[in-house]
N, C-alpha and C positions, 0 to 999 in steps of 0.2 A: 714160541720162537720170537726173538726180538725183531722189531720192524727195522728194515734197512733204511738208512738215511743217505741223502746225497753227500758225497765226500766234501769236506770244507773247501777244497780247491775249486769246486764248482761254484761256490758262493763268493769266491775271491774276486776283487775288482783290480788288484795289482798283484805283482809277484811277491811283494813283501807281505801281503795278507796271508799267503800260504804258510808263512812262518809263525803266524799268531796261533796260540792254542785255541782249538775249536771244540765243539761238543764231542763227547765220546761216541764211539761206534756202537754197533757194527755199521759199516758203510757199504753201500752198493758199489760193486766194482764197475769199471767202464764196460760198456757193451762190447760184444765180440768183434764188431766191425769198427770200433774206435781205433784199432791198430792200423787200419788202412785209411783213416781220415787224416786231414791236415798233412798230406804227403810231403809238403815242403818242410814241415817240422821233423818228420821221420827221417828225411834225408840228412838233416842237420844232426839228429840224434846219432845216426850211424857214423857220421864223420867225427862227432864228439867221442864216441866209444873207442874209435881207433886212436884219436888223440890222447885220451885218458890212459890207454894201454902203454903209451910210450912216454908220457909226461905226468909226474905226480902233481905239478902245478895245475895242469889242465883238469885233472880229476878233482883236486881240492876246490876248484872254482865253483863247482856245483855240489859241494859236500853238504850244504844246508838243505838241499832238496833231493834226498835219496829216492830212488824209484820205488822202493818198498813202502815208504811212508807217503809218497805222492803219486799214486798210480794214475790218477786223472790228469795230472800235470804232464807226465811223460807220454800219456796216450793222446794228449791234445784235447781232451774233453773238458775244456775250460773256456771262459769268455775270451774274446779276441785280444783285449789289452794284456791279459795274463799270458796268453800264448805268444804274443809279439815280444813281450819282455823276456820270456823264457828263451825264445829264439835268439835274441841279442846275447843273452848269457851264454848260450851254447856257442855262438860265434866267437865270443871273447875267449872261451876256454879252448876252442880249436886254434885260435891265434897264439895262445900261450904255449902250445906244443911246438910251434914252429912248423916249417914246411914238412909235409909228409914225404916219406921215401918215394921218389919218382918211379912211376910205372910206365912212363911215356916211352914210346919207341924212339930210336934215334931219328933225327931229322933227315929228310930226304935231300939228296944232292941233285939239284936241278940239271947239272951237267952230265952226271953219270947214270942217274936212275930214269926209269921210264914213267911218263905221265900221259894218260889217255883221257880225253874229254871230247864232247861234241860228236862229230861224225866218226872219228876214229874209234871212240868208245862204243858207238852204236853198232859198229861192225863186229864187235866181239860178242860172241854168243854165250861164252862161259867165263865167269869171273871167279877166280880162286883166291881165297885168303887162307894161308896155312901157318900154323904154329908147330911147335915140336910135338904136340899131343893131339891137336884137333885141326880139322879143316872145315871151312864153310865155303860152299859154292853158291853163286847166285845166277839164276836164269829166269826168264819170263815163264818158262814152262814148268819149272819145279820150285820156284821161289827160293827160299833158303834151304840148301841141302847140307845137313850137319853130318860129319863123319868123324868118329873117334875110333881109331884103329885098335888101341889096346882094349877098349870096351866093346868091340864088335858092334858099334852103333852106326847105323846108316839110315837117316830119316830125311825124306824129301818134304818140302813145304812145311817145315817144322814151326815157323813163326806166324802166328795169326794175332789178330786183335779183336776184342769184343767191346761193344759199348751198349749201355743200357741206362735208361732214365732212372734216377735214384730219387724216390719219394720219401726217404727215411731221414734220420738225424745222424749226428756224428757217431752215435752208439750203434745204430742198426741200419743196414742196407735194406731198403724196401723197393723191389722192382715194380715198375708199372705193369699191372696184370694185362693191360690191353696191348702191350708191345712185346715182341720177341727180341732177344739180343741181336744187335747188328754186328755182322762179322766182316772183317777185312783181312786179306792175306797180304803178307809182305811182298809177294810176287808182283803186286801192282805198283810198287815204288819204282822210280826211274833212276838208273845209274847216272851220276853226274861227274864223278871223278874216280879214276883208278890209278893208283901209284904203285909201282913195283920197283923195289930196291934190291940190294944184294941179298939181304935176309929178311927184309920187312915188306909188308904189303898193306895198303889201305884202300878201302872201297867206300865211297860216299853215295848213299841213295837218298832221294828226296821224294816227297809226294804229299798226299792228303788222305787221311783215313775218313772216308765218307764223301759222297758226291753231292748230297743235298745241302740244305742250309746248316745242318749239324755236321761238323767235320773238324778234324784236328790236323793242321799242317805239321809235318814231322820231317825229321832228318835222321837217318840211321847211318852211323859210321862203323864199319867193321875193320878191325886192325889186328895184326898179329906179326910175330917174329918167329922165324924157324929156329931161333936159339932160345926161345922162352916157351913156357907152358901156357896154354889157353889162348882163346880168341876173344878179344874184347868187342862188345856190341854197345855202342853209346847211342842212346835214343833221346833226341831233343824234340820236345813238343811245345806247341803254342796252344794253351788251353784257354778257351774263350766262352765256354758254355756252362753256366751254373746248372746244378741239378742233374749231373751225369756221372756215371762211373765208367772209366776206361781201363781195360786190362790188356796185358800182353799174354798170349797163350803160347806155351812151348809144348808142342805135341811130340810124344815119343821120346822125350829127353828125361832121364832119371834126375830126381832132385839133387842127388849127390854130385852131379856133373855140371850144375849151374850155381853161380854165386851172384847175388844181387847186392850192390852197394847201397843198402837201405836196411831199415829194421824189417822184421819178418812181416811181409804183406802177401805171402804166397798161399794159395789154396790148391790142394790136389783134388781134381775133379775126375770122377770115374763116369764113363759113358759106355754103352754097348759097342759103339763104333771105335772106341779107344779113348783113353784118358789123356789129360793134359795138366800141366802146371800153369795156374793163372796168377800173374803178378799184377797187383793193382798199381796203375800208373797215376791215377787221380780219382778221388771221390769228392765231388764238388757239392758238399752239403752246406746249408746255411742256417740250420736249426740245432740247438743244444737243449736237451731236456734237463731241467734242474728241479727235482722233486715233481710237483704237479704243474710246473711252468715251462713254457717253451721260450727260449732266449734266441734272439737273432745273432748269428755269428757270420757276417758276410765275408770276413777275411778267410774263413775256412773253405771258401770256394776255390782257393788256390788258382786264381786266374793269372795268366801270364806264362812265362817260359819255365818249363821243368826239364830236368835232365836225369835220366836213369842209365846206369852202367851195369851191364851183365858180363860175366866171364864164363865162357863155355869150355869145359874140359880143364 
């Protein structure tokens, strides 16, 4: 059996180097966890795929780097300068497609719609966001309660988060054997704003995942219209901790009823107490393996603000 070599993209120092003819394969594929590394790049890839589907000009802008010929490039298992240049190319292609069809809800009318915050909001014990197909209720007792009537789904406290130290590389997640995953429930987030219009509803929750020195400030916005299908959950994170993996866990919700605006970073986890779908929100790795060498990739830590959007139902 022929020895697998690192893909030429891993040896590249610029995006142009990826076009230069390299040694023949066979090449080692990206590791299984590379699909969840450089999450900021994966969010751009998903936006590009949507742009390419509606614009030939957007698709042609990356025609020189097809995913089949450059798996490491699209997985992000490349040095920082190459990944940064690829991200710029993705953004250029997205811009070529023009504005995407808007999925935003109609703006609220401050004179006719209801707005709750502060003391008035704290008095409300049950906060409902409903679409034509799904409902999400929030309370401190049950966290996020997801209801899908057509699918006979009724799951309380369905949204959790887990964090675990990551001792691996871009290719492989390696948990710290001395630590267990840290679990956080969405029920500990605090309601900040609740807006109710004629057909639309928005709820904004804020808080921090983690009470110690390691934690992630976050904001969760839940929005829906009774005239449209699905409830949108927009999660905004401030990521400040290198060397950690943070995931969102949806318990009791079938994969077919959830859509994540990102490339595939989901894992189905089975447990005796009940399974869940885990969506990686960030893998903050800083090492890339190139053959027998370890290369520093500090930009792959993805520090700063990240935004993930899920649609339920």
